[in-house]
One Martini backbone bead per residue (centre of mass of N, CA, C, O) as a GRO file, in nm:
protein
  540
    1MET     BB    1  -1.719   2.082   3.416
    2LYS     BB    2  -1.856   1.965   3.151
    3PRO     BB    3  -2.032   1.684   3.052
    4GLY     BB    4  -1.923   1.756   2.748
    5ALA     BB    5  -1.796   1.699   2.413
    6PHE     BB    6  -1.708   1.865   2.090
    7THR     BB    7  -1.632   1.756   1.740
    8PHE     BB    8  -1.540   1.829   1.447
    9VAL     BB    9  -1.455   1.603   1.167
   10LEU     BB   10  -1.282   1.711   0.883
   11HIS     BB   11  -1.238   1.555   0.568
   12SER     BB   12  -0.974   1.639   0.340
   13HIS     BB   13  -1.019   1.542  -0.015
   14ILE     BB   14  -0.834   1.520  -0.326
   15PRO     BB   15  -0.739   1.408  -0.591
   16TYR     BB   16  -0.476   1.387  -0.791
   17CYS     BB   17  -0.506   1.675  -1.047
   18ARG     BB   18  -0.265   1.801  -1.159
   19GLY     BB   19  -0.295   1.858  -1.491
   20ALA     BB   20  -0.568   1.645  -1.547
   21GLY     BB   21  -0.762   1.837  -1.652
   22ARG     BB   22  -1.102   1.881  -1.697
   23TRP     BB   23  -1.394   1.866  -1.770
   24PRO     BB   24  -1.535   1.633  -1.557
   25HIS     BB   25  -1.229   1.574  -1.500
   26GLY     BB   26  -0.996   1.682  -1.262
   27GLU     BB   27  -0.908   1.996  -1.158
   28GLU     BB   28  -1.208   2.086  -1.101
   29TRP     BB   29  -1.241   1.949  -0.836
   30LEU     BB   30  -1.065   2.159  -0.687
   31HIS     BB   31  -1.201   2.421  -0.769
   32GLU     BB   32  -1.476   2.352  -0.638
   33ALA     BB   33  -1.372   2.306  -0.348
   34VAL     BB   34  -1.252   2.582  -0.300
   35SER     BB   35  -1.506   2.763  -0.380
   36GLY     BB   36  -1.729   2.581  -0.209
   37THR     BB   37  -1.550   2.517   0.070
   38TYR     BB   38  -1.270   2.624   0.178
   39ILE     BB   39  -1.327   2.929   0.169
   40PRO     BB   40  -1.598   2.936   0.319
   41LEU     BB   41  -1.479   2.810   0.575
   42LEU     BB   42  -1.267   3.020   0.637
   43ASP     BB   43  -1.462   3.256   0.651
   44ALA     BB   44  -1.627   3.145   0.890
   45LEU     BB   45  -1.391   3.117   1.097
   46TYR     BB   46  -1.296   3.416   1.082
   47ALA     BB   47  -1.564   3.534   1.174
   48LEU     BB   48  -1.566   3.403   1.454
   49ARG     BB   49  -1.302   3.528   1.544
   50ARG     BB   50  -1.402   3.826   1.527
   51GLU     BB   51  -1.637   3.774   1.743
   52GLY     BB   52  -1.503   3.587   1.981
   53CYS     BB   53  -1.534   3.291   1.925
   54PRO     BB   54  -1.466   2.977   2.104
   55PHE     BB   55  -1.379   2.781   1.883
   56LYS     BB   56  -1.373   2.426   1.777
   57LEU     BB   57  -1.179   2.202   1.556
   58THR     BB   58  -1.142   1.926   1.326
   59ILE     BB   59  -0.896   1.889   1.052
   60SER     BB   60  -0.830   1.718   0.764
   61ILE     BB   61  -0.532   1.716   0.543
   62THR     BB   62  -0.410   1.593   0.285
   63PRO     BB   63  -0.105   1.589   0.145
   64VAL     BB   64  -0.203   1.602  -0.156
   65LEU     BB   65  -0.369   1.859  -0.102
   66LEU     BB   66  -0.154   2.047   0.005
   67GLU     BB   67   0.019   2.046  -0.253
   68GLN     BB   68  -0.204   2.175  -0.432
   69LEU     BB   69  -0.262   2.435  -0.252
   70ASP     BB   70   0.069   2.511  -0.297
   71ASP     BB   71   0.028   2.553  -0.607
   72SER     BB   72   0.065   2.789  -0.848
   73MET     BB   73  -0.086   2.663  -1.086
   74VAL     BB   74  -0.344   2.586  -0.938
   75LEU     BB   75  -0.414   2.869  -0.832
   76GLY     BB   76  -0.442   2.998  -1.111
   77ASN     BB   77  -0.675   2.810  -1.202
   78ILE     BB   78  -0.871   2.891  -0.983
   79GLY     BB   79  -0.896   3.186  -1.062
   80ALA     BB   80  -1.006   3.131  -1.348
   81PHE     BB   81  -1.257   2.976  -1.260
   82VAL     BB   82  -1.392   3.200  -1.091
   83GLU     BB   83  -1.407   3.412  -1.312
   84ASP     BB   84  -1.584   3.246  -1.500
   85ARG     BB   85  -1.827   3.219  -1.303
   86ALA     BB   86  -1.881   3.521  -1.278
   87GLN     BB   87  -1.942   3.563  -1.582
   88ARG     BB   88  -2.178   3.368  -1.601
   89ALA     BB   89  -2.358   3.515  -1.401
   90GLU     BB   90  -2.375   3.780  -1.557
   91GLN     BB   91  -2.502   3.656  -1.813
   92ASP     BB   92  -2.750   3.540  -1.675
   93GLU     BB   93  -2.868   3.803  -1.568
   94LYS     BB   94  -2.917   3.926  -1.848
   95ARG     BB   95  -3.088   3.697  -1.967
   96PHE     BB   96  -3.317   3.701  -1.755
   97ALA     BB   97  -3.391   4.003  -1.774
   98ALA     BB   98  -3.471   3.994  -2.081
   99ARG     BB   99  -3.713   3.778  -1.997
  100GLY     BB  100  -3.838   3.871  -1.708
  101GLU     BB  101  -3.660   3.699  -1.483
  102SER     BB  102  -3.609   3.819  -1.179
  103GLY     BB  103  -3.554   3.578  -0.994
  104LEU     BB  104  -3.314   3.463  -1.160
  105ALA     BB  105  -3.146   3.720  -1.163
  106PHE     BB  106  -3.100   3.722  -0.859
  107LEU     BB  107  -2.954   3.449  -0.840
  108ALA     BB  108  -2.724   3.531  -1.029
  109SER     BB  109  -2.618   3.762  -0.851
  110GLN     BB  110  -2.539   3.574  -0.618
  111HIS     BB  111  -2.332   3.418  -0.765
  112GLY     BB  112  -2.150   3.657  -0.832
  113GLU     BB  113  -2.094   3.746  -0.539
  114ARG     BB  114  -1.963   3.484  -0.448
  115TYR     BB  115  -1.723   3.479  -0.651
  116GLU     BB  116  -1.614   3.754  -0.572
  117GLY     BB  117  -1.559   3.668  -0.278
  118VAL     BB  118  -1.348   3.454  -0.341
  119LEU     BB  119  -1.142   3.648  -0.465
  120ARG     BB  120  -1.110   3.823  -0.211
  121SER     BB  121  -1.009   3.593  -0.030
  122LEU     BB  122  -0.758   3.520  -0.183
  123GLU     BB  123  -0.630   3.793  -0.129
  124ALA     BB  124  -0.649   3.793   0.184
  125TYR     BB  125  -0.474   3.509   0.185
  126GLN     BB  126  -0.250   3.536  -0.036
  127TRP     BB  127  -0.287   3.256  -0.178
  128ASN     BB  128  -0.276   3.101   0.128
  129LEU     BB  129  -0.443   2.843   0.246
  130VAL     BB  130  -0.254   2.692   0.431
  131GLY     BB  131  -0.186   2.942   0.605
  132ALA     BB  132  -0.477   2.987   0.706
  133PHE     BB  133  -0.494   2.722   0.862
  134LYS     BB  134  -0.240   2.755   1.035
  135ARG     BB  135  -0.330   2.998   1.199
  136LEU     BB  136  -0.567   2.854   1.342
  137GLN     BB  137  -0.381   2.654   1.483
  138ASP     BB  138  -0.180   2.848   1.625
  139GLU     BB  139  -0.442   2.984   1.784
  140GLY     BB  140  -0.639   2.719   1.876
  141PHE     BB  141  -0.903   2.651   1.690
  142VAL     BB  142  -0.738   2.425   1.532
  143GLU     BB  143  -0.707   2.087   1.427
  144ILE     BB  144  -0.464   1.926   1.228
  145ALA     BB  145  -0.478   1.640   1.064
  146GLY     BB  146  -0.338   1.369   0.948
  147SER     BB  147  -0.214   1.163   0.666
  148ALA     BB  148  -0.182   0.993   0.402
  149ALA     BB  149  -0.024   1.090   0.131
  150THR     BB  150  -0.251   0.946  -0.104
  151HIS     BB  151  -0.482   0.782   0.027
  152GLY     BB  152  -0.411   0.507   0.100
  153TYR     BB  153  -0.521   0.174   0.138
  154LEU     BB  154  -0.378   0.019   0.396
  155PRO     BB  155  -0.509  -0.276   0.436
  156LEU     BB  156  -0.414  -0.361   0.116
  157LEU     BB  157  -0.134  -0.354   0.166
  158SER     BB  158   0.157  -0.579   0.146
  159ARG     BB  159   0.370  -0.375   0.275
  160ASP     BB  160   0.528  -0.224   0.529
  161SER     BB  161   0.679  -0.013   0.358
  162SER     BB  162   0.420   0.123   0.243
  163ILE     BB  163   0.290   0.209   0.502
  164TYR     BB  164   0.525   0.374   0.603
  165GLY     BB  165   0.547   0.564   0.357
  166GLN     BB  166   0.267   0.694   0.377
  167ILE     BB  167   0.303   0.802   0.670
  168LYS     BB  168   0.578   0.943   0.660
  169MET     BB  169   0.512   1.136   0.425
  170GLY     BB  170   0.274   1.268   0.568
  171VAL     BB  171   0.430   1.384   0.810
  172GLU     BB  172   0.646   1.547   0.653
  173THR     BB  173   0.445   1.729   0.501
  174TYR     BB  174   0.315   1.852   0.744
  175ARG     BB  175   0.571   1.974   0.870
  176ARG     BB  176   0.636   2.165   0.629
  177HIS     BB  177   0.355   2.329   0.644
  178PHE     BB  178   0.324   2.356   0.992
  179GLY     BB  179   0.588   2.323   1.187
  180ARG     BB  180   0.475   2.033   1.274
  181ALA     BB  181   0.342   1.767   1.425
  182PRO     BB  182   0.112   1.544   1.437
  183ARG     BB  183  -0.140   1.380   1.646
  184ALA     BB  184  -0.352   1.322   1.445
  185PHE     BB  185  -0.523   1.060   1.240
  186TRP     BB  186  -0.632   0.979   0.909
  187LEU     BB  187  -0.768   0.707   0.793
  188PRO     BB  188  -0.827   0.606   0.503
  189GLU     BB  189  -1.161   0.537   0.505
  190CYS     BB  190  -1.122   0.409   0.791
  191GLY     BB  191  -0.898   0.200   0.741
  192TYR     BB  192  -0.866  -0.120   0.912
  193ARG     BB  193  -0.596  -0.309   1.065
  194ALA     BB  194  -0.406  -0.495   1.235
  195GLY     BB  195  -0.130  -0.274   1.347
  196LEU     BB  196  -0.143   0.027   1.253
  197GLU     BB  197  -0.077   0.159   1.531
  198THR     BB  198   0.234   0.108   1.520
  199PHE     BB  199   0.294   0.319   1.299
  200LEU     BB  200   0.185   0.564   1.451
  201ALA     BB  201   0.364   0.545   1.702
  202GLU     BB  202   0.638   0.579   1.548
  203GLN     BB  203   0.531   0.892   1.467
  204GLY     BB  204   0.381   1.012   1.737
  205LEU     BB  205   0.095   0.919   1.730
  206SER     BB  206  -0.228   0.928   1.933
  207LEU     BB  207  -0.464   0.932   1.699
  208PHE     BB  208  -0.774   0.792   1.573
  209PHE     BB  209  -1.033   0.702   1.339
  210SER     BB  210  -1.362   0.547   1.331
  211GLU     BB  211  -1.605   0.359   1.277
  212THR     BB  212  -1.863   0.277   1.468
  213HIS     BB  213  -1.861  -0.046   1.455
  214ALA     BB  214  -1.567  -0.089   1.553
  215VAL     BB  215  -1.629   0.002   1.856
  216GLU     BB  216  -1.927  -0.129   1.920
  217GLY     BB  217  -1.880  -0.446   1.775
  218GLY     BB  218  -1.866  -0.478   1.493
  219GLU     BB  219  -1.840  -0.667   1.201
  220PRO     BB  220  -1.731  -0.755   0.925
  221VAL     BB  221  -1.894  -0.881   0.664
  222VAL     BB  222  -1.612  -0.947   0.489
  223PRO     BB  223  -1.341  -1.082   0.557
  224TYR     BB  224  -1.016  -1.007   0.462
  225GLU     BB  225  -0.773  -1.215   0.311
  226HIS     BB  226  -0.445  -1.143   0.382
  227HIS     BB  227  -0.096  -1.065   0.347
  228CYS     BB  228   0.022  -1.001   0.652
  229GLN     BB  229   0.299  -0.826   0.809
  230ILE     BB  230   0.171  -0.742   1.059
  231ALA     BB  231   0.236  -0.707   1.393
  232VAL     BB  232   0.067  -0.807   1.671
  233SER     BB  233   0.034  -0.687   1.966
  234PRO     BB  234   0.066  -0.780   2.267
  235GLY     BB  235  -0.199  -0.820   2.505
  236THR     BB  236  -0.445  -0.679   2.660
  237VAL     BB  237  -0.790  -0.711   2.548
  238LEU     BB  238  -1.087  -0.569   2.432
  239VAL     BB  239  -1.383  -0.740   2.313
  240ASP     BB  240  -1.644  -0.761   2.532
  241THR     BB  241  -1.830  -0.464   2.570
  242GLN     BB  242  -1.923  -0.139   2.663
  243ARG     BB  243  -1.914   0.035   2.390
  244SER     BB  244  -1.817   0.380   2.286
  245THR     BB  245  -1.809   0.689   2.107
  246TYR     BB  246  -1.770   0.868   2.384
  247GLN     BB  247  -1.488   0.714   2.383
  248PRO     BB  248  -1.168   0.650   2.427
  249TYR     BB  249  -0.921   0.404   2.306
  250ARG     BB  250  -0.695   0.177   2.346
  251VAL     BB  251  -0.486   0.004   2.118
  252GLY     BB  252  -0.418  -0.248   2.256
  253SER     BB  253  -0.066  -0.198   2.355
  254SER     BB  254  -0.079   0.079   2.267
  255PRO     BB  255  -0.070   0.449   2.278
  256VAL     BB  256  -0.311   0.446   2.088
  257ALA     BB  257  -0.604   0.610   1.997
  258VAL     BB  258  -0.966   0.574   1.966
  259ILE     BB  259  -1.241   0.722   1.775
  260GLY     BB  260  -1.569   0.714   1.711
  261ARG     BB  261  -1.828   0.767   1.518
  262ASN     BB  262  -2.116   0.942   1.562
  263SER     BB  263  -2.441   0.841   1.474
  264ARG     BB  264  -2.666   1.021   1.587
  265THR     BB  265  -2.550   1.281   1.450
  266GLY     BB  266  -2.453   1.185   1.169
  267MET     BB  267  -2.739   1.112   1.042
  268GLN     BB  268  -2.836   1.411   1.010
  269VAL     BB  269  -2.651   1.416   0.743
  270TRP     BB  270  -2.617   1.126   0.593
  271SER     BB  271  -2.902   1.064   0.557
  272ALA     BB  272  -3.122   0.998   0.293
  273GLN     BB  273  -3.396   1.036   0.457
  274TRP     BB  274  -3.312   1.273   0.714
  275GLY     BB  275  -3.113   1.455   0.609
  276TYR     BB  276  -3.057   1.783   0.572
  277PRO     BB  277  -2.972   1.805   0.259
  278GLY     BB  278  -3.281   1.698   0.173
  279ASP     BB  279  -3.417   1.949   0.186
  280PRO     BB  280  -3.646   2.116  -0.012
  281TYR     BB  281  -3.491   2.417   0.030
  282TYR     BB  282  -3.243   2.319  -0.083
  283ARG     BB  283  -2.999   2.305  -0.297
  284GLU     BB  284  -2.957   2.171  -0.603
  285PHE     BB  285  -2.693   2.000  -0.743
  286HIS     BB  286  -2.768   1.845  -1.028
  287LYS     BB  287  -2.909   2.098  -1.135
  288LYS     BB  288  -2.832   2.271  -1.445
  289ASP     BB  289  -2.764   2.505  -1.649
  290GLY     BB  290  -2.734   2.480  -1.997
  291THR     BB  291  -2.532   2.732  -2.025
  292SER     BB  292  -2.361   2.774  -1.734
  293GLY     BB  293  -2.397   2.548  -1.484
  294LEU     BB  294  -2.579   2.666  -1.286
  295GLN     BB  295  -2.770   2.695  -0.980
  296TYR     BB  296  -3.159   2.729  -0.945
  297TRP     BB  297  -3.245   2.498  -0.749
  298ARG     BB  298  -3.435   2.275  -0.556
  299VAL     BB  299  -3.507   1.981  -0.420
  300THR     BB  300  -3.828   1.953  -0.322
  301GLY     BB  301  -3.768   1.628  -0.398
  302SER     BB  302  -3.594   1.330  -0.378
  303HIS     BB  303  -3.798   1.173  -0.607
  304LEU     BB  304  -3.757   1.375  -0.821
  305ASP     BB  305  -3.720   1.493  -1.106
  306LEU     BB  306  -3.541   1.745  -1.243
  307GLY     BB  307  -3.794   1.867  -1.401
  308GLN     BB  308  -3.953   1.913  -1.100
  309LYS     BB  309  -3.799   2.150  -1.006
  310ASP     BB  310  -3.771   2.419  -0.809
  311TYR     BB  311  -3.695   2.717  -0.721
  312TYR     BB  312  -3.491   2.892  -0.541
  313MET     BB  313  -3.511   2.995  -0.174
  314PRO     BB  314  -3.314   3.163   0.031
  315GLU     BB  315  -3.497   3.234   0.278
  316LYS     BB  316  -3.587   2.939   0.335
  317ALA     BB  317  -3.304   2.820   0.370
  318THR     BB  318  -3.230   2.991   0.619
  319GLU     BB  319  -3.449   2.883   0.803
  320ARG     BB  320  -3.349   2.585   0.794
  321VAL     BB  321  -3.073   2.627   0.907
  322ASN     BB  322  -3.161   2.732   1.186
  323GLU     BB  323  -3.319   2.478   1.262
  324HIS     BB  324  -3.074   2.278   1.231
  325ILE     BB  325  -2.895   2.406   1.438
  326ALA     BB  326  -3.084   2.364   1.680
  327HIS     BB  327  -3.122   2.061   1.658
  328PHE     BB  328  -2.826   1.965   1.672
  329SER     BB  329  -2.744   2.104   1.936
  330SER     BB  330  -2.955   1.964   2.112
  331LEU     BB  331  -2.863   1.676   2.053
  332ALA     BB  332  -2.582   1.702   2.170
  333GLU     BB  333  -2.667   1.779   2.455
  334GLU     BB  334  -2.850   1.537   2.513
  335SER     BB  335  -2.643   1.309   2.466
  336LEU     BB  336  -2.429   1.400   2.679
  337ALA     BB  337  -2.616   1.409   2.923
  338GLU     BB  338  -2.702   1.111   2.916
  339TYR     BB  339  -2.420   0.993   2.943
  340HIS     BB  340  -2.347   1.126   3.212
  341GLN     BB  341  -2.588   1.016   3.378
  342GLY     BB  342  -2.525   0.702   3.313
  343THR     BB  343  -2.184   0.716   3.391
  344GLY     BB  344  -2.023   0.984   3.504
  345ARG     BB  345  -1.904   1.076   3.229
  346SER     BB  346  -1.705   1.231   3.000
  347GLY     BB  347  -1.790   1.299   2.675
  348ILE     BB  348  -1.762   1.251   2.310
  349ILE     BB  349  -1.829   1.409   2.001
  350VAL     BB  350  -1.777   1.272   1.675
  351ALA     BB  351  -1.826   1.465   1.381
  352ALA     BB  352  -1.789   1.295   1.080
  353TYR     BB  353  -1.676   1.440   0.763
  354ASP     BB  354  -1.677   1.549   0.460
  355THR     BB  355  -1.593   1.857   0.370
  356GLU     BB  356  -1.723   1.866   0.070
  357LEU     BB  357  -2.021   1.860   0.156
  358PHE     BB  358  -1.969   2.153   0.229
  359GLY     BB  359  -2.102   2.379  -0.014
  360HIS     BB  360  -2.093   2.188  -0.255
  361TRP     BB  361  -2.324   1.983  -0.202
  362TRP     BB  362  -2.404   2.152   0.058
  363PHE     BB  363  -2.451   2.473   0.035
  364GLU     BB  364  -2.544   2.536   0.351
  365GLY     BB  365  -2.326   2.388   0.536
  366VAL     BB  366  -2.132   2.612   0.638
  367GLU     BB  367  -2.346   2.774   0.790
  368TRP     BB  368  -2.412   2.544   0.980
  369ILE     BB  369  -2.140   2.513   1.116
  370LYS     BB  370  -2.122   2.799   1.222
  371GLY     BB  371  -2.381   2.783   1.398
  372VAL     BB  372  -2.299   2.546   1.579
  373LEU     BB  373  -2.045   2.673   1.697
  374ARG     BB  374  -2.179   2.918   1.820
  375ARG     BB  375  -2.386   2.771   2.001
  376LEU     BB  376  -2.190   2.570   2.158
  377SER     BB  377  -2.007   2.799   2.282
  378GLN     BB  378  -2.280   2.868   2.481
  379SER     BB  379  -2.284   2.612   2.635
  380ASP     BB  380  -2.349   2.429   2.945
  381VAL     BB  381  -2.277   2.125   2.829
  382VAL     BB  382  -2.073   2.203   2.595
  383GLU     BB  383  -1.740   2.139   2.483
  384LEU     BB  384  -1.529   2.271   2.282
  385THR     BB  385  -1.301   2.080   2.074
  386THR     BB  386  -1.040   1.867   2.023
  387ALA     BB  387  -0.925   1.560   1.997
  388SER     BB  388  -0.648   1.595   2.150
  389GLU     BB  389  -0.751   1.761   2.389
  390PHE     BB  390  -0.928   1.542   2.509
  391ILE     BB  391  -0.706   1.336   2.564
  392ALA     BB  392  -0.538   1.523   2.751
  393SER     BB  393  -0.792   1.585   2.959
  394HIS     BB  394  -0.870   1.250   2.912
  395PRO     BB  395  -0.704   1.018   3.015
  396ILE     BB  396  -0.617   0.702   2.981
  397ASP     BB  397  -0.616   0.434   3.159
  398PRO     BB  398  -0.339   0.231   3.184
  399GLY     BB  399  -0.517  -0.018   3.313
  400GLU     BB  400  -0.678  -0.033   3.066
  401PRO     BB  401  -0.780  -0.219   2.835
  402GLY     BB  402  -0.742  -0.286   2.528
  403LEU     BB  403  -0.855  -0.256   2.193
  404ARG     BB  404  -1.006  -0.472   1.955
  405LEU     BB  405  -1.021  -0.425   1.629
  406PRO     BB  406  -1.180  -0.452   1.349
  407GLU     BB  407  -1.214  -0.479   1.042
  408SER     BB  408  -1.248  -0.161   0.861
  409SER     BB  409  -1.486   0.094   0.742
  410TRP     BB  410  -1.674   0.358   0.553
  411GLY     BB  411  -1.796   0.178   0.374
  412GLN     BB  412  -2.080   0.033   0.268
  413LYS     BB  413  -2.000  -0.251   0.444
  414GLY     BB  414  -1.744  -0.193   0.643
  415ASP     BB  415  -1.523  -0.281   0.446
  416HIS     BB  416  -1.304  -0.354   0.156
  417SER     BB  417  -1.500  -0.379  -0.108
  418THR     BB  418  -1.482  -0.095  -0.239
  419TRP     BB  419  -1.161  -0.160  -0.324
  420ARG     BB  420  -1.208  -0.485  -0.329
  421ASN     BB  421  -1.291  -0.649  -0.635
  422ARG     BB  422  -1.367  -0.758  -0.942
  423GLU     BB  423  -1.298  -0.471  -1.076
  424THR     BB  424  -1.006  -0.432  -0.888
  425GLU     BB  425  -0.805  -0.672  -0.866
  426TRP     BB  426  -0.593  -0.590  -1.086
  427MET     BB  427  -0.473  -0.350  -0.926
  428TRP     BB  428  -0.345  -0.509  -0.683
  429LEU     BB  429  -0.139  -0.663  -0.845
  430ILE     BB  430   0.019  -0.409  -0.929
  431ILE     BB  431   0.073  -0.285  -0.654
  432HIS     BB  432   0.222  -0.528  -0.523
  433SER     BB  433   0.449  -0.538  -0.729
  434ALA     BB  434   0.552  -0.248  -0.680
  435GLU     BB  435   0.617  -0.274  -0.384
  436GLU     BB  436   0.833  -0.494  -0.414
  437MET     BB  437   1.020  -0.337  -0.603
  438MET     BB  438   1.074  -0.091  -0.422
  439GLU     BB  439   1.202  -0.251  -0.193
  440ARG     BB  440   1.436  -0.374  -0.352
  441LEU     BB  441   1.563  -0.105  -0.443
  442ALA     BB  442   1.605   0.020  -0.159
  443ASP     BB  443   1.798  -0.215  -0.072
  444LYS     BB  444   2.009  -0.202  -0.305
  445TYR     BB  445   2.007   0.137  -0.254
  446PRO     BB  446   2.097   0.286   0.040
  447ASP     BB  447   2.309   0.530  -0.113
  448ALA     BB  448   2.200   0.710  -0.324
  449THR     BB  449   2.296   0.932  -0.594
  450GLY     BB  450   2.185   1.163  -0.782
  451ALA     BB  451   2.021   1.034  -1.045
  452LEU     BB  452   1.941   0.775  -0.897
  453ARG     BB  453   1.790   0.912  -0.669
  454ASP     BB  454   1.582   1.056  -0.845
  455VAL     BB  455   1.456   0.797  -0.961
  456LEU     BB  456   1.372   0.669  -0.692
  457ASN     BB  457   1.194   0.903  -0.599
  458GLN     BB  458   1.000   0.893  -0.842
  459GLY     BB  459   0.908   0.605  -0.792
  460ALA     BB  460   0.781   0.669  -0.516
  461ARG     BB  461   0.571   0.867  -0.617
  462GLU     BB  462   0.425   0.670  -0.811
  463LEU     BB  463   0.343   0.472  -0.596
  464LEU     BB  464   0.170   0.656  -0.425
  465LEU     BB  465  -0.029   0.723  -0.660
  466LEU     BB  466  -0.111   0.430  -0.718
  467GLU     BB  467  -0.230   0.387  -0.407
  468SER     BB  468  -0.476   0.533  -0.438
  469SER     BB  469  -0.812   0.507  -0.340
  470ASP     BB  470  -0.960   0.650  -0.579
  471TRP     BB  471  -0.950   0.451  -0.815
  472PRO     BB  472  -1.125   0.212  -0.704
  473PHE     BB  473  -1.363   0.385  -0.617
  474LEU     BB  474  -1.446   0.498  -0.901
  475ILE     BB  475  -1.504   0.217  -1.017
  476THR     BB  476  -1.712   0.104  -0.817
  477THR     BB  477  -1.913   0.365  -0.841
  478GLY     BB  478  -1.898   0.491  -1.148
  479GLN     BB  479  -1.804   0.800  -1.166
  480ALA     BB  480  -1.484   0.748  -1.311
  481LYS     BB  481  -1.365   0.498  -1.463
  482GLU     BB  482  -1.186   0.585  -1.705
  483TYR     BB  483  -1.016   0.786  -1.551
  484ALA     BB  484  -0.901   0.591  -1.334
  485VAL     BB  485  -0.763   0.396  -1.527
  486ARG     BB  486  -0.577   0.600  -1.659
  487ARG     BB  487  -0.429   0.700  -1.407
  488PHE     BB  488  -0.326   0.430  -1.308
  489ASN     BB  489  -0.166   0.349  -1.565
  490GLU     BB  490   0.025   0.588  -1.567
  491HIS     BB  491   0.167   0.526  -1.293
  492ALA     BB  492   0.255   0.242  -1.365
  493ASP     BB  493   0.431   0.322  -1.606
  494ARG     BB  494   0.620   0.516  -1.458
  495PHE     BB  495   0.727   0.317  -1.254
  496GLU     BB  496   0.851   0.117  -1.454
  497LYS     BB  497   1.054   0.315  -1.571
  498MET     BB  498   1.208   0.377  -1.307
  499ALA     BB  499   1.277   0.084  -1.238
  500GLY     BB  500   1.436   0.019  -1.495
  501ILE     BB  501   1.657   0.230  -1.451
  502ALA     BB  502   1.751   0.136  -1.168
  503GLN     BB  503   1.842  -0.149  -1.253
  504LYS     BB  504   2.088  -0.045  -1.419
  505GLY     BB  505   2.223   0.210  -1.221
  506THR     BB  506   2.279   0.416  -1.486
  507PRO     BB  507   2.177   0.701  -1.587
  508ASP     BB  508   2.100   0.863  -1.860
  509GLU     BB  509   2.005   1.140  -2.025
  510ARG     BB  510   1.720   1.035  -2.092
  511ASP     BB  511   1.651   0.951  -1.805
  512LYS     BB  512   1.678   1.230  -1.676
  513GLU     BB  513   1.463   1.371  -1.847
  514LEU     BB  514   1.227   1.194  -1.763
  515CYS     BB  515   1.239   1.246  -1.462
  516GLN     BB  516   1.198   1.555  -1.481
  517ARG     BB  517   0.927   1.547  -1.629
  518LEU     BB  518   0.764   1.391  -1.415
  519TYR     BB  519   0.808   1.595  -1.190
  520GLY     BB  520   0.676   1.834  -1.345
  521GLN     BB  521   0.389   1.704  -1.344
  522ASP     BB  522   0.366   1.679  -1.023
  523LYS     BB  523   0.506   1.834  -0.790
  524LEU     BB  524   0.567   1.640  -0.526
  525PHE     BB  525   0.736   1.566  -0.262
  526GLN     BB  526   1.033   1.707  -0.235
  527ASP     BB  527   1.119   1.523   0.045
  528ILE     BB  528   1.163   1.257  -0.059
  529ASP     BB  529   1.249   0.908   0.044
  530TYR     BB  530   1.309   0.599  -0.076
  531ARG     BB  531   1.392   0.472   0.213
  532PHE     BB  532   1.104   0.436   0.324
  533PHE     BB  533   1.097   0.146   0.138
  534GLN     BB  534   1.235  -0.027   0.313
  535SER     BB  535   1.257  -0.298   0.470
  536ARG     BB  536   1.096  -0.410   0.777
  537ARG     BB  537   1.075  -0.722   0.702
  538LYS     BB  538   1.218  -1.037   0.615
  539SER     BB  539   0.953  -1.186   0.723
  540LEU     BB  540   0.640  -1.336   0.801
   0.00000   0.00000   0.00000
């Protein structure tokens, strides 16, 4: 057995944006992620597979993203988007060549070749991206982790029924797409509060991931005092000891394990000061051509204005990718060897990142992942694995005390404040009111049929979309405040309409038409059951 194990944990999520407009916000978020990240990543993994490389990694795909990737309308729009970008590249190449700018014309031709390649890959995968990921999982190369239905921020939900509904719907959507239940689970935003593990255990989930400080002993900066319905399981718990992200721990008295994100390797990518994506030779994301919107510049210097950026140099970027592959791989080997020598135990590095960082934001990032997987697959020190495989091959001693995790997230302060603050407090009042109403309606109609059942199911869909962590996040960060407010209010209004109809008890023809129209706009979670939201506990 090798001294240690390694897995990338790539968290894939795009807000629900089907039919929600185009640039600068809306469905183009998904188009860019597919063309810039998901297809290049699939291409890289299938290339390693053809090489005979025994790679392994873990990737979570949120249920709401799965539903969008499996939607024929969205896929058609993605195809149109990629074709448009290929045409823009062709026009740029002609424009630059006419001006005698051969270097830029060459870069434009590379853009064109890349987008043409994306179209070829879509055809090769038969426009079935979910199926392409499924095949890699079925063949044992990839573990696909589950997540909450719409990436709802679970620690701030006020009802056990809502937490159960988010997780249950997520598991059922996963099962429908992949033909099996997930074993590992990505808590949205790594958001944790005491007792969430009991909901995961109820769904047969055995593992989740947390931010580094939650496992190593850090406390939330500002503990959020909420009205929590979750019952904390009694039992012996580990509070103050030498904790490490190199080991999984059982949480409380539950059978569910947690692994923390490894910071030593993680900072090589995440750090704004020394992270790889900030290298001067990598492609600059933010500066775009004024005519086509395509990118032709390199980072040059992280503190330079966009007007001071130099043109991209692909050959230098390739050199830096190879150097960073070697550096990261050596760091992983060194870290695991040191841990093994110091403890005598086999440890694991969980290198967790947003999937969309690679290819989309960090253009060279997918090639970097491919290179790291290839290099570590040949390592004498590191065993490539998936998260659940490591738990299975290194079971936690049942006699070892469980770990009590603090409330935490991978938000800016490590607490819940990225999602609940002065700017977003009003949203949580609406969410909590809707949660309570959905629970009352689910209890009132335990066996609804026909049109009433359709209305209740649509109300449940709107509640799930209302609970998405994306809306408060976009407001807090200022990335798309007006868009987030509009989307949030739309789902709140739709939920109120469905709840009002349900309260009447007998939908009329206009009610039925409205319900059908709203489902046609969303078209997700076809197997939802409003009874997921029945009350879980009768009192606090």
